[in-house]
DRENKEZA-406929 format. One line per 4 residues: number of its first residue (from 1); for each residue x, y, z of C-alpha. Coordinates in steps of 0.25 Angstrom, whole numbers, plus 5000, padded with zeros to 4 digits. Layout:
<rs>
NUM> X/Y/Z; ... .
</rs>
This chain:
<rs>
1> 5340/5411/5339; 5356/5413/5339; 5362/5422/5328; 5377/5425/5326 .
5> 5381/5437/5317; 5395/5438/5310; 5401/5433/5323; 5415/5435/5324 .
9> 5424/5429/5335; 5437/5422/5339; 5449/5419/5347; 5460/5430/5348 .
13> 5465/5435/5336; 5459/5423/5331; 5444/5426/5323; 5437/5412/5323 .
17> 5425/5416/5319; 5421/5428/5307; 5409/5436/5307; 5400/5422/5308 .
21> 5386/5420/5309; 5377/5408/5312; 5362/5409/5318; 5355/5398/5327 .
25> 5339/5398/5325; 5330/5395/5336; 5330/5378/5336; 5340/5375/5325 .
29> 5352/5368/5325; 5363/5375/5317; 5376/5370/5316; 5390/5376/5315 .
33> 5400/5366/5308; 5417/5369/5301; 5430/5366/5303; 5436/5363/5316 .
37> 5442/5380/5318; 5431/5384/5311; 5425/5394/5324; 5412/5386/5327 .
41> 5416/5385/5342; 5421/5398/5342; 5407/5402/5338; 5400/5395/5349 .
45> 5406/5402/5356; 5404/5416/5351; 5389/5414/5351; 5392/5408/5368 .
49> 5399/5422/5373; 5412/5413/5373; 5421/5422/5363; 5417/5436/5360 .
53> 5413/5441/5346; 5422/5448/5339; 5411/5454/5330; 5396/5449/5326 .
57> 5385/5444/5336; 5378/5433/5342; 5362/5434/5345; 5354/5424/5353 .
61> 5339/5426/5352; 5343/5441/5346; 5351/5446/5357; 5366/5448/5356 .
65> 5375/5439/5364; 5386/5450/5364; 5394/5451/5378; 5385/5439/5385 .
69> 5393/5430/5392; 5394/5414/5390; 5383/5412/5402; 5376/5423/5397 .
73> 5373/5415/5384; 5371/5402/5389; 5359/5408/5395; 5352/5414/5384 .
77> 5352/5401/5379; 5365/5398/5372; 5373/5385/5377; 5387/5381/5370 .
81> 5391/5366/5373; 5405/5369/5367; 5416/5357/5361; 5422/5351/5370 .
85> 5418/5343/5383; 5417/5355/5393; 5412/5351/5403; 5415/5354/5418 .
89> 5423/5340/5419; 5424/5342/5433; 5409/5343/5437; 5399/5332/5436 .
93> 5390/5329/5424; 5378/5335/5431; 5385/5347/5435; 5389/5349/5422 .
97> 5376/5348/5418; 5371/5356/5428; 5380/5368/5425; 5371/5368/5411 .
101> 5358/5373/5419; 5366/5386/5427; 5358/5397/5421; 5345/5391/5421 .
105> 5336/5399/5427; 5326/5389/5431; 5334/5376/5436; 5321/5368/5440 .
109> 5321/5362/5425; 5337/5359/5424; 5334/5345/5431; 5324/5341/5420 .
113> 5334/5346/5408; 5345/5340/5416; 5337/5325/5413; 5335/5328/5400 .
117> 5349/5329/5397; 5353/5319/5404; 5342/5309/5395; 5349/5316/5384 .
121> 5365/5313/5388; 5361/5300/5394; 5374/5297/5399; 5376/5309/5409 .
125> 5365/5304/5416; 5376/5293/5421; 5386/5303/5424; 5379/5315/5430 .
129> 5390/5313/5442; 5401/5312/5435; 5412/5322/5433; 5409/5328/5419 .
133> 5422/5326/5414; 5424/5311/5414; 5413/5310/5404; 5416/5305/5389 .
137> 5417/5315/5379; 5403/5313/5374; 5397/5312/5388; 5404/5326/5390 .
141> 5396/5331/5377; 5383/5327/5383; 5386/5335/5397; 5390/5349/5388 .
145> 5376/5346/5381; 5370/5344/5390; 5376/5353/5402; 5371/5364/5389 .
149> 5357/5362/5388; 5355/5362/5402; 5357/5377/5400; 5343/5377/5391 .
153> 5350/5382/5380; 5343/5389/5367; 5354/5386/5358; 5364/5376/5363 .
157> 5379/5378/5355; 5385/5364/5352; 5402/5365/5345; 5406/5351/5342 .
161> 5398/5343/5352; 5401/5329/5345; 5416/5331/5346; 5424/5320/5350 .
165> 5410/5311/5353; 5411/5297/5350; 5398/5294/5339; 5388/5290/5350 .
169> 5392/5301/5356; 5390/5311/5345; 5375/5304/5340; 5372/5309/5354 .
173> 5375/5323/5354; 5370/5324/5343; 5356/5318/5347; 5356/5328/5357 .
177> 5356/5340/5347; 5345/5333/5338; 5336/5334/5350; 5341/5348/5355 .
181> 5336/5352/5339; 5325/5344/5340; 5322/5350/5354; 5324/5365/5345 .
185> 5336/5370/5353; 5346/5377/5343; 5359/5372/5342; 5372/5376/5336 .
189> 5383/5366/5333; 5397/5366/5331; 5399/5351/5327; 5411/5346/5318 .
193> 5399/5334/5312; 5397/5344/5304; 5387/5332/5297; 5381/5329/5310 .
197> 5378/5345/5313; 5372/5347/5299; 5362/5336/5300; 5358/5342/5316 .
201> 5357/5357/5312; 5347/5364/5304; 5358/5374/5299; 5373/5374/5299 .
205> 5385/5384/5297; 5398/5382/5293; 5410/5389/5300; 5425/5391/5292 .
209> 5436/5396/5297; 5426/5405/5305; 5418/5409/5294; 5404/5402/5291 .
213> 5406/5398/5277; 5391/5389/5276; 5376/5391/5283; 5366/5383/5280 .
217> 5353/5373/5285; 5360/5363/5291; 5356/5351/5278; 5361/5361/5269 .
221> 5374/5364/5274; 5374/5347/5276; 5374/5346/5260; 5382/5359/5256 .
225> 5394/5352/5247; 5403/5361/5254; 5399/5360/5269; 5399/5343/5264 .
229> 5414/5342/5260; 5419/5351/5271; 5412/5346/5283; 5402/5332/5280 .
233> 5415/5325/5274; 5405/5324/5262 .
</rs>
């Protein structure tokens, strides 16, 4: 589904990715792990068109994404949930959610999908009229994921979804990823909790200093001695 071929990208004079390649298959959950500053978020931004490529190419269903604006990439089915609490703080929870479906050609199914998201994330139901900026960190993360899913993505990009959350909230977020996997949605997951990311994924990549240093079936990577020592605390 997604193919990233020898992509080079960066910011100003800094090159953050050096000819990096990866792929995500239909219905697969793929994780991208590595230390802070490795270039993981840069990779997601390059896929989404938020960062111009300096080399290489990104294709989705065999169609190059070069030159496509971010909103056009969203319309094609790639949606990112960025790191941090990127909600529209002064707008209500409901208004934030409805923005997820802004590009959908048929809005008659939006209500049913919204109801499904409120079932998946029960704390949001009681806060629909509340300003999004007043939610807890975990609730804001729920809102961001629900808003992204209302865009009806075929490929969901998740950037550090568990960052800064309580253990209970982390379990909730990971349970949703499991549900997406069971439903057959393709997911590219960037996650600081490498052990959990590998447990959730079918395939994994390890990025260091802007270069891919390891890849393989997630279960095999979890047993790889070098990966365990560097990222799994074993």
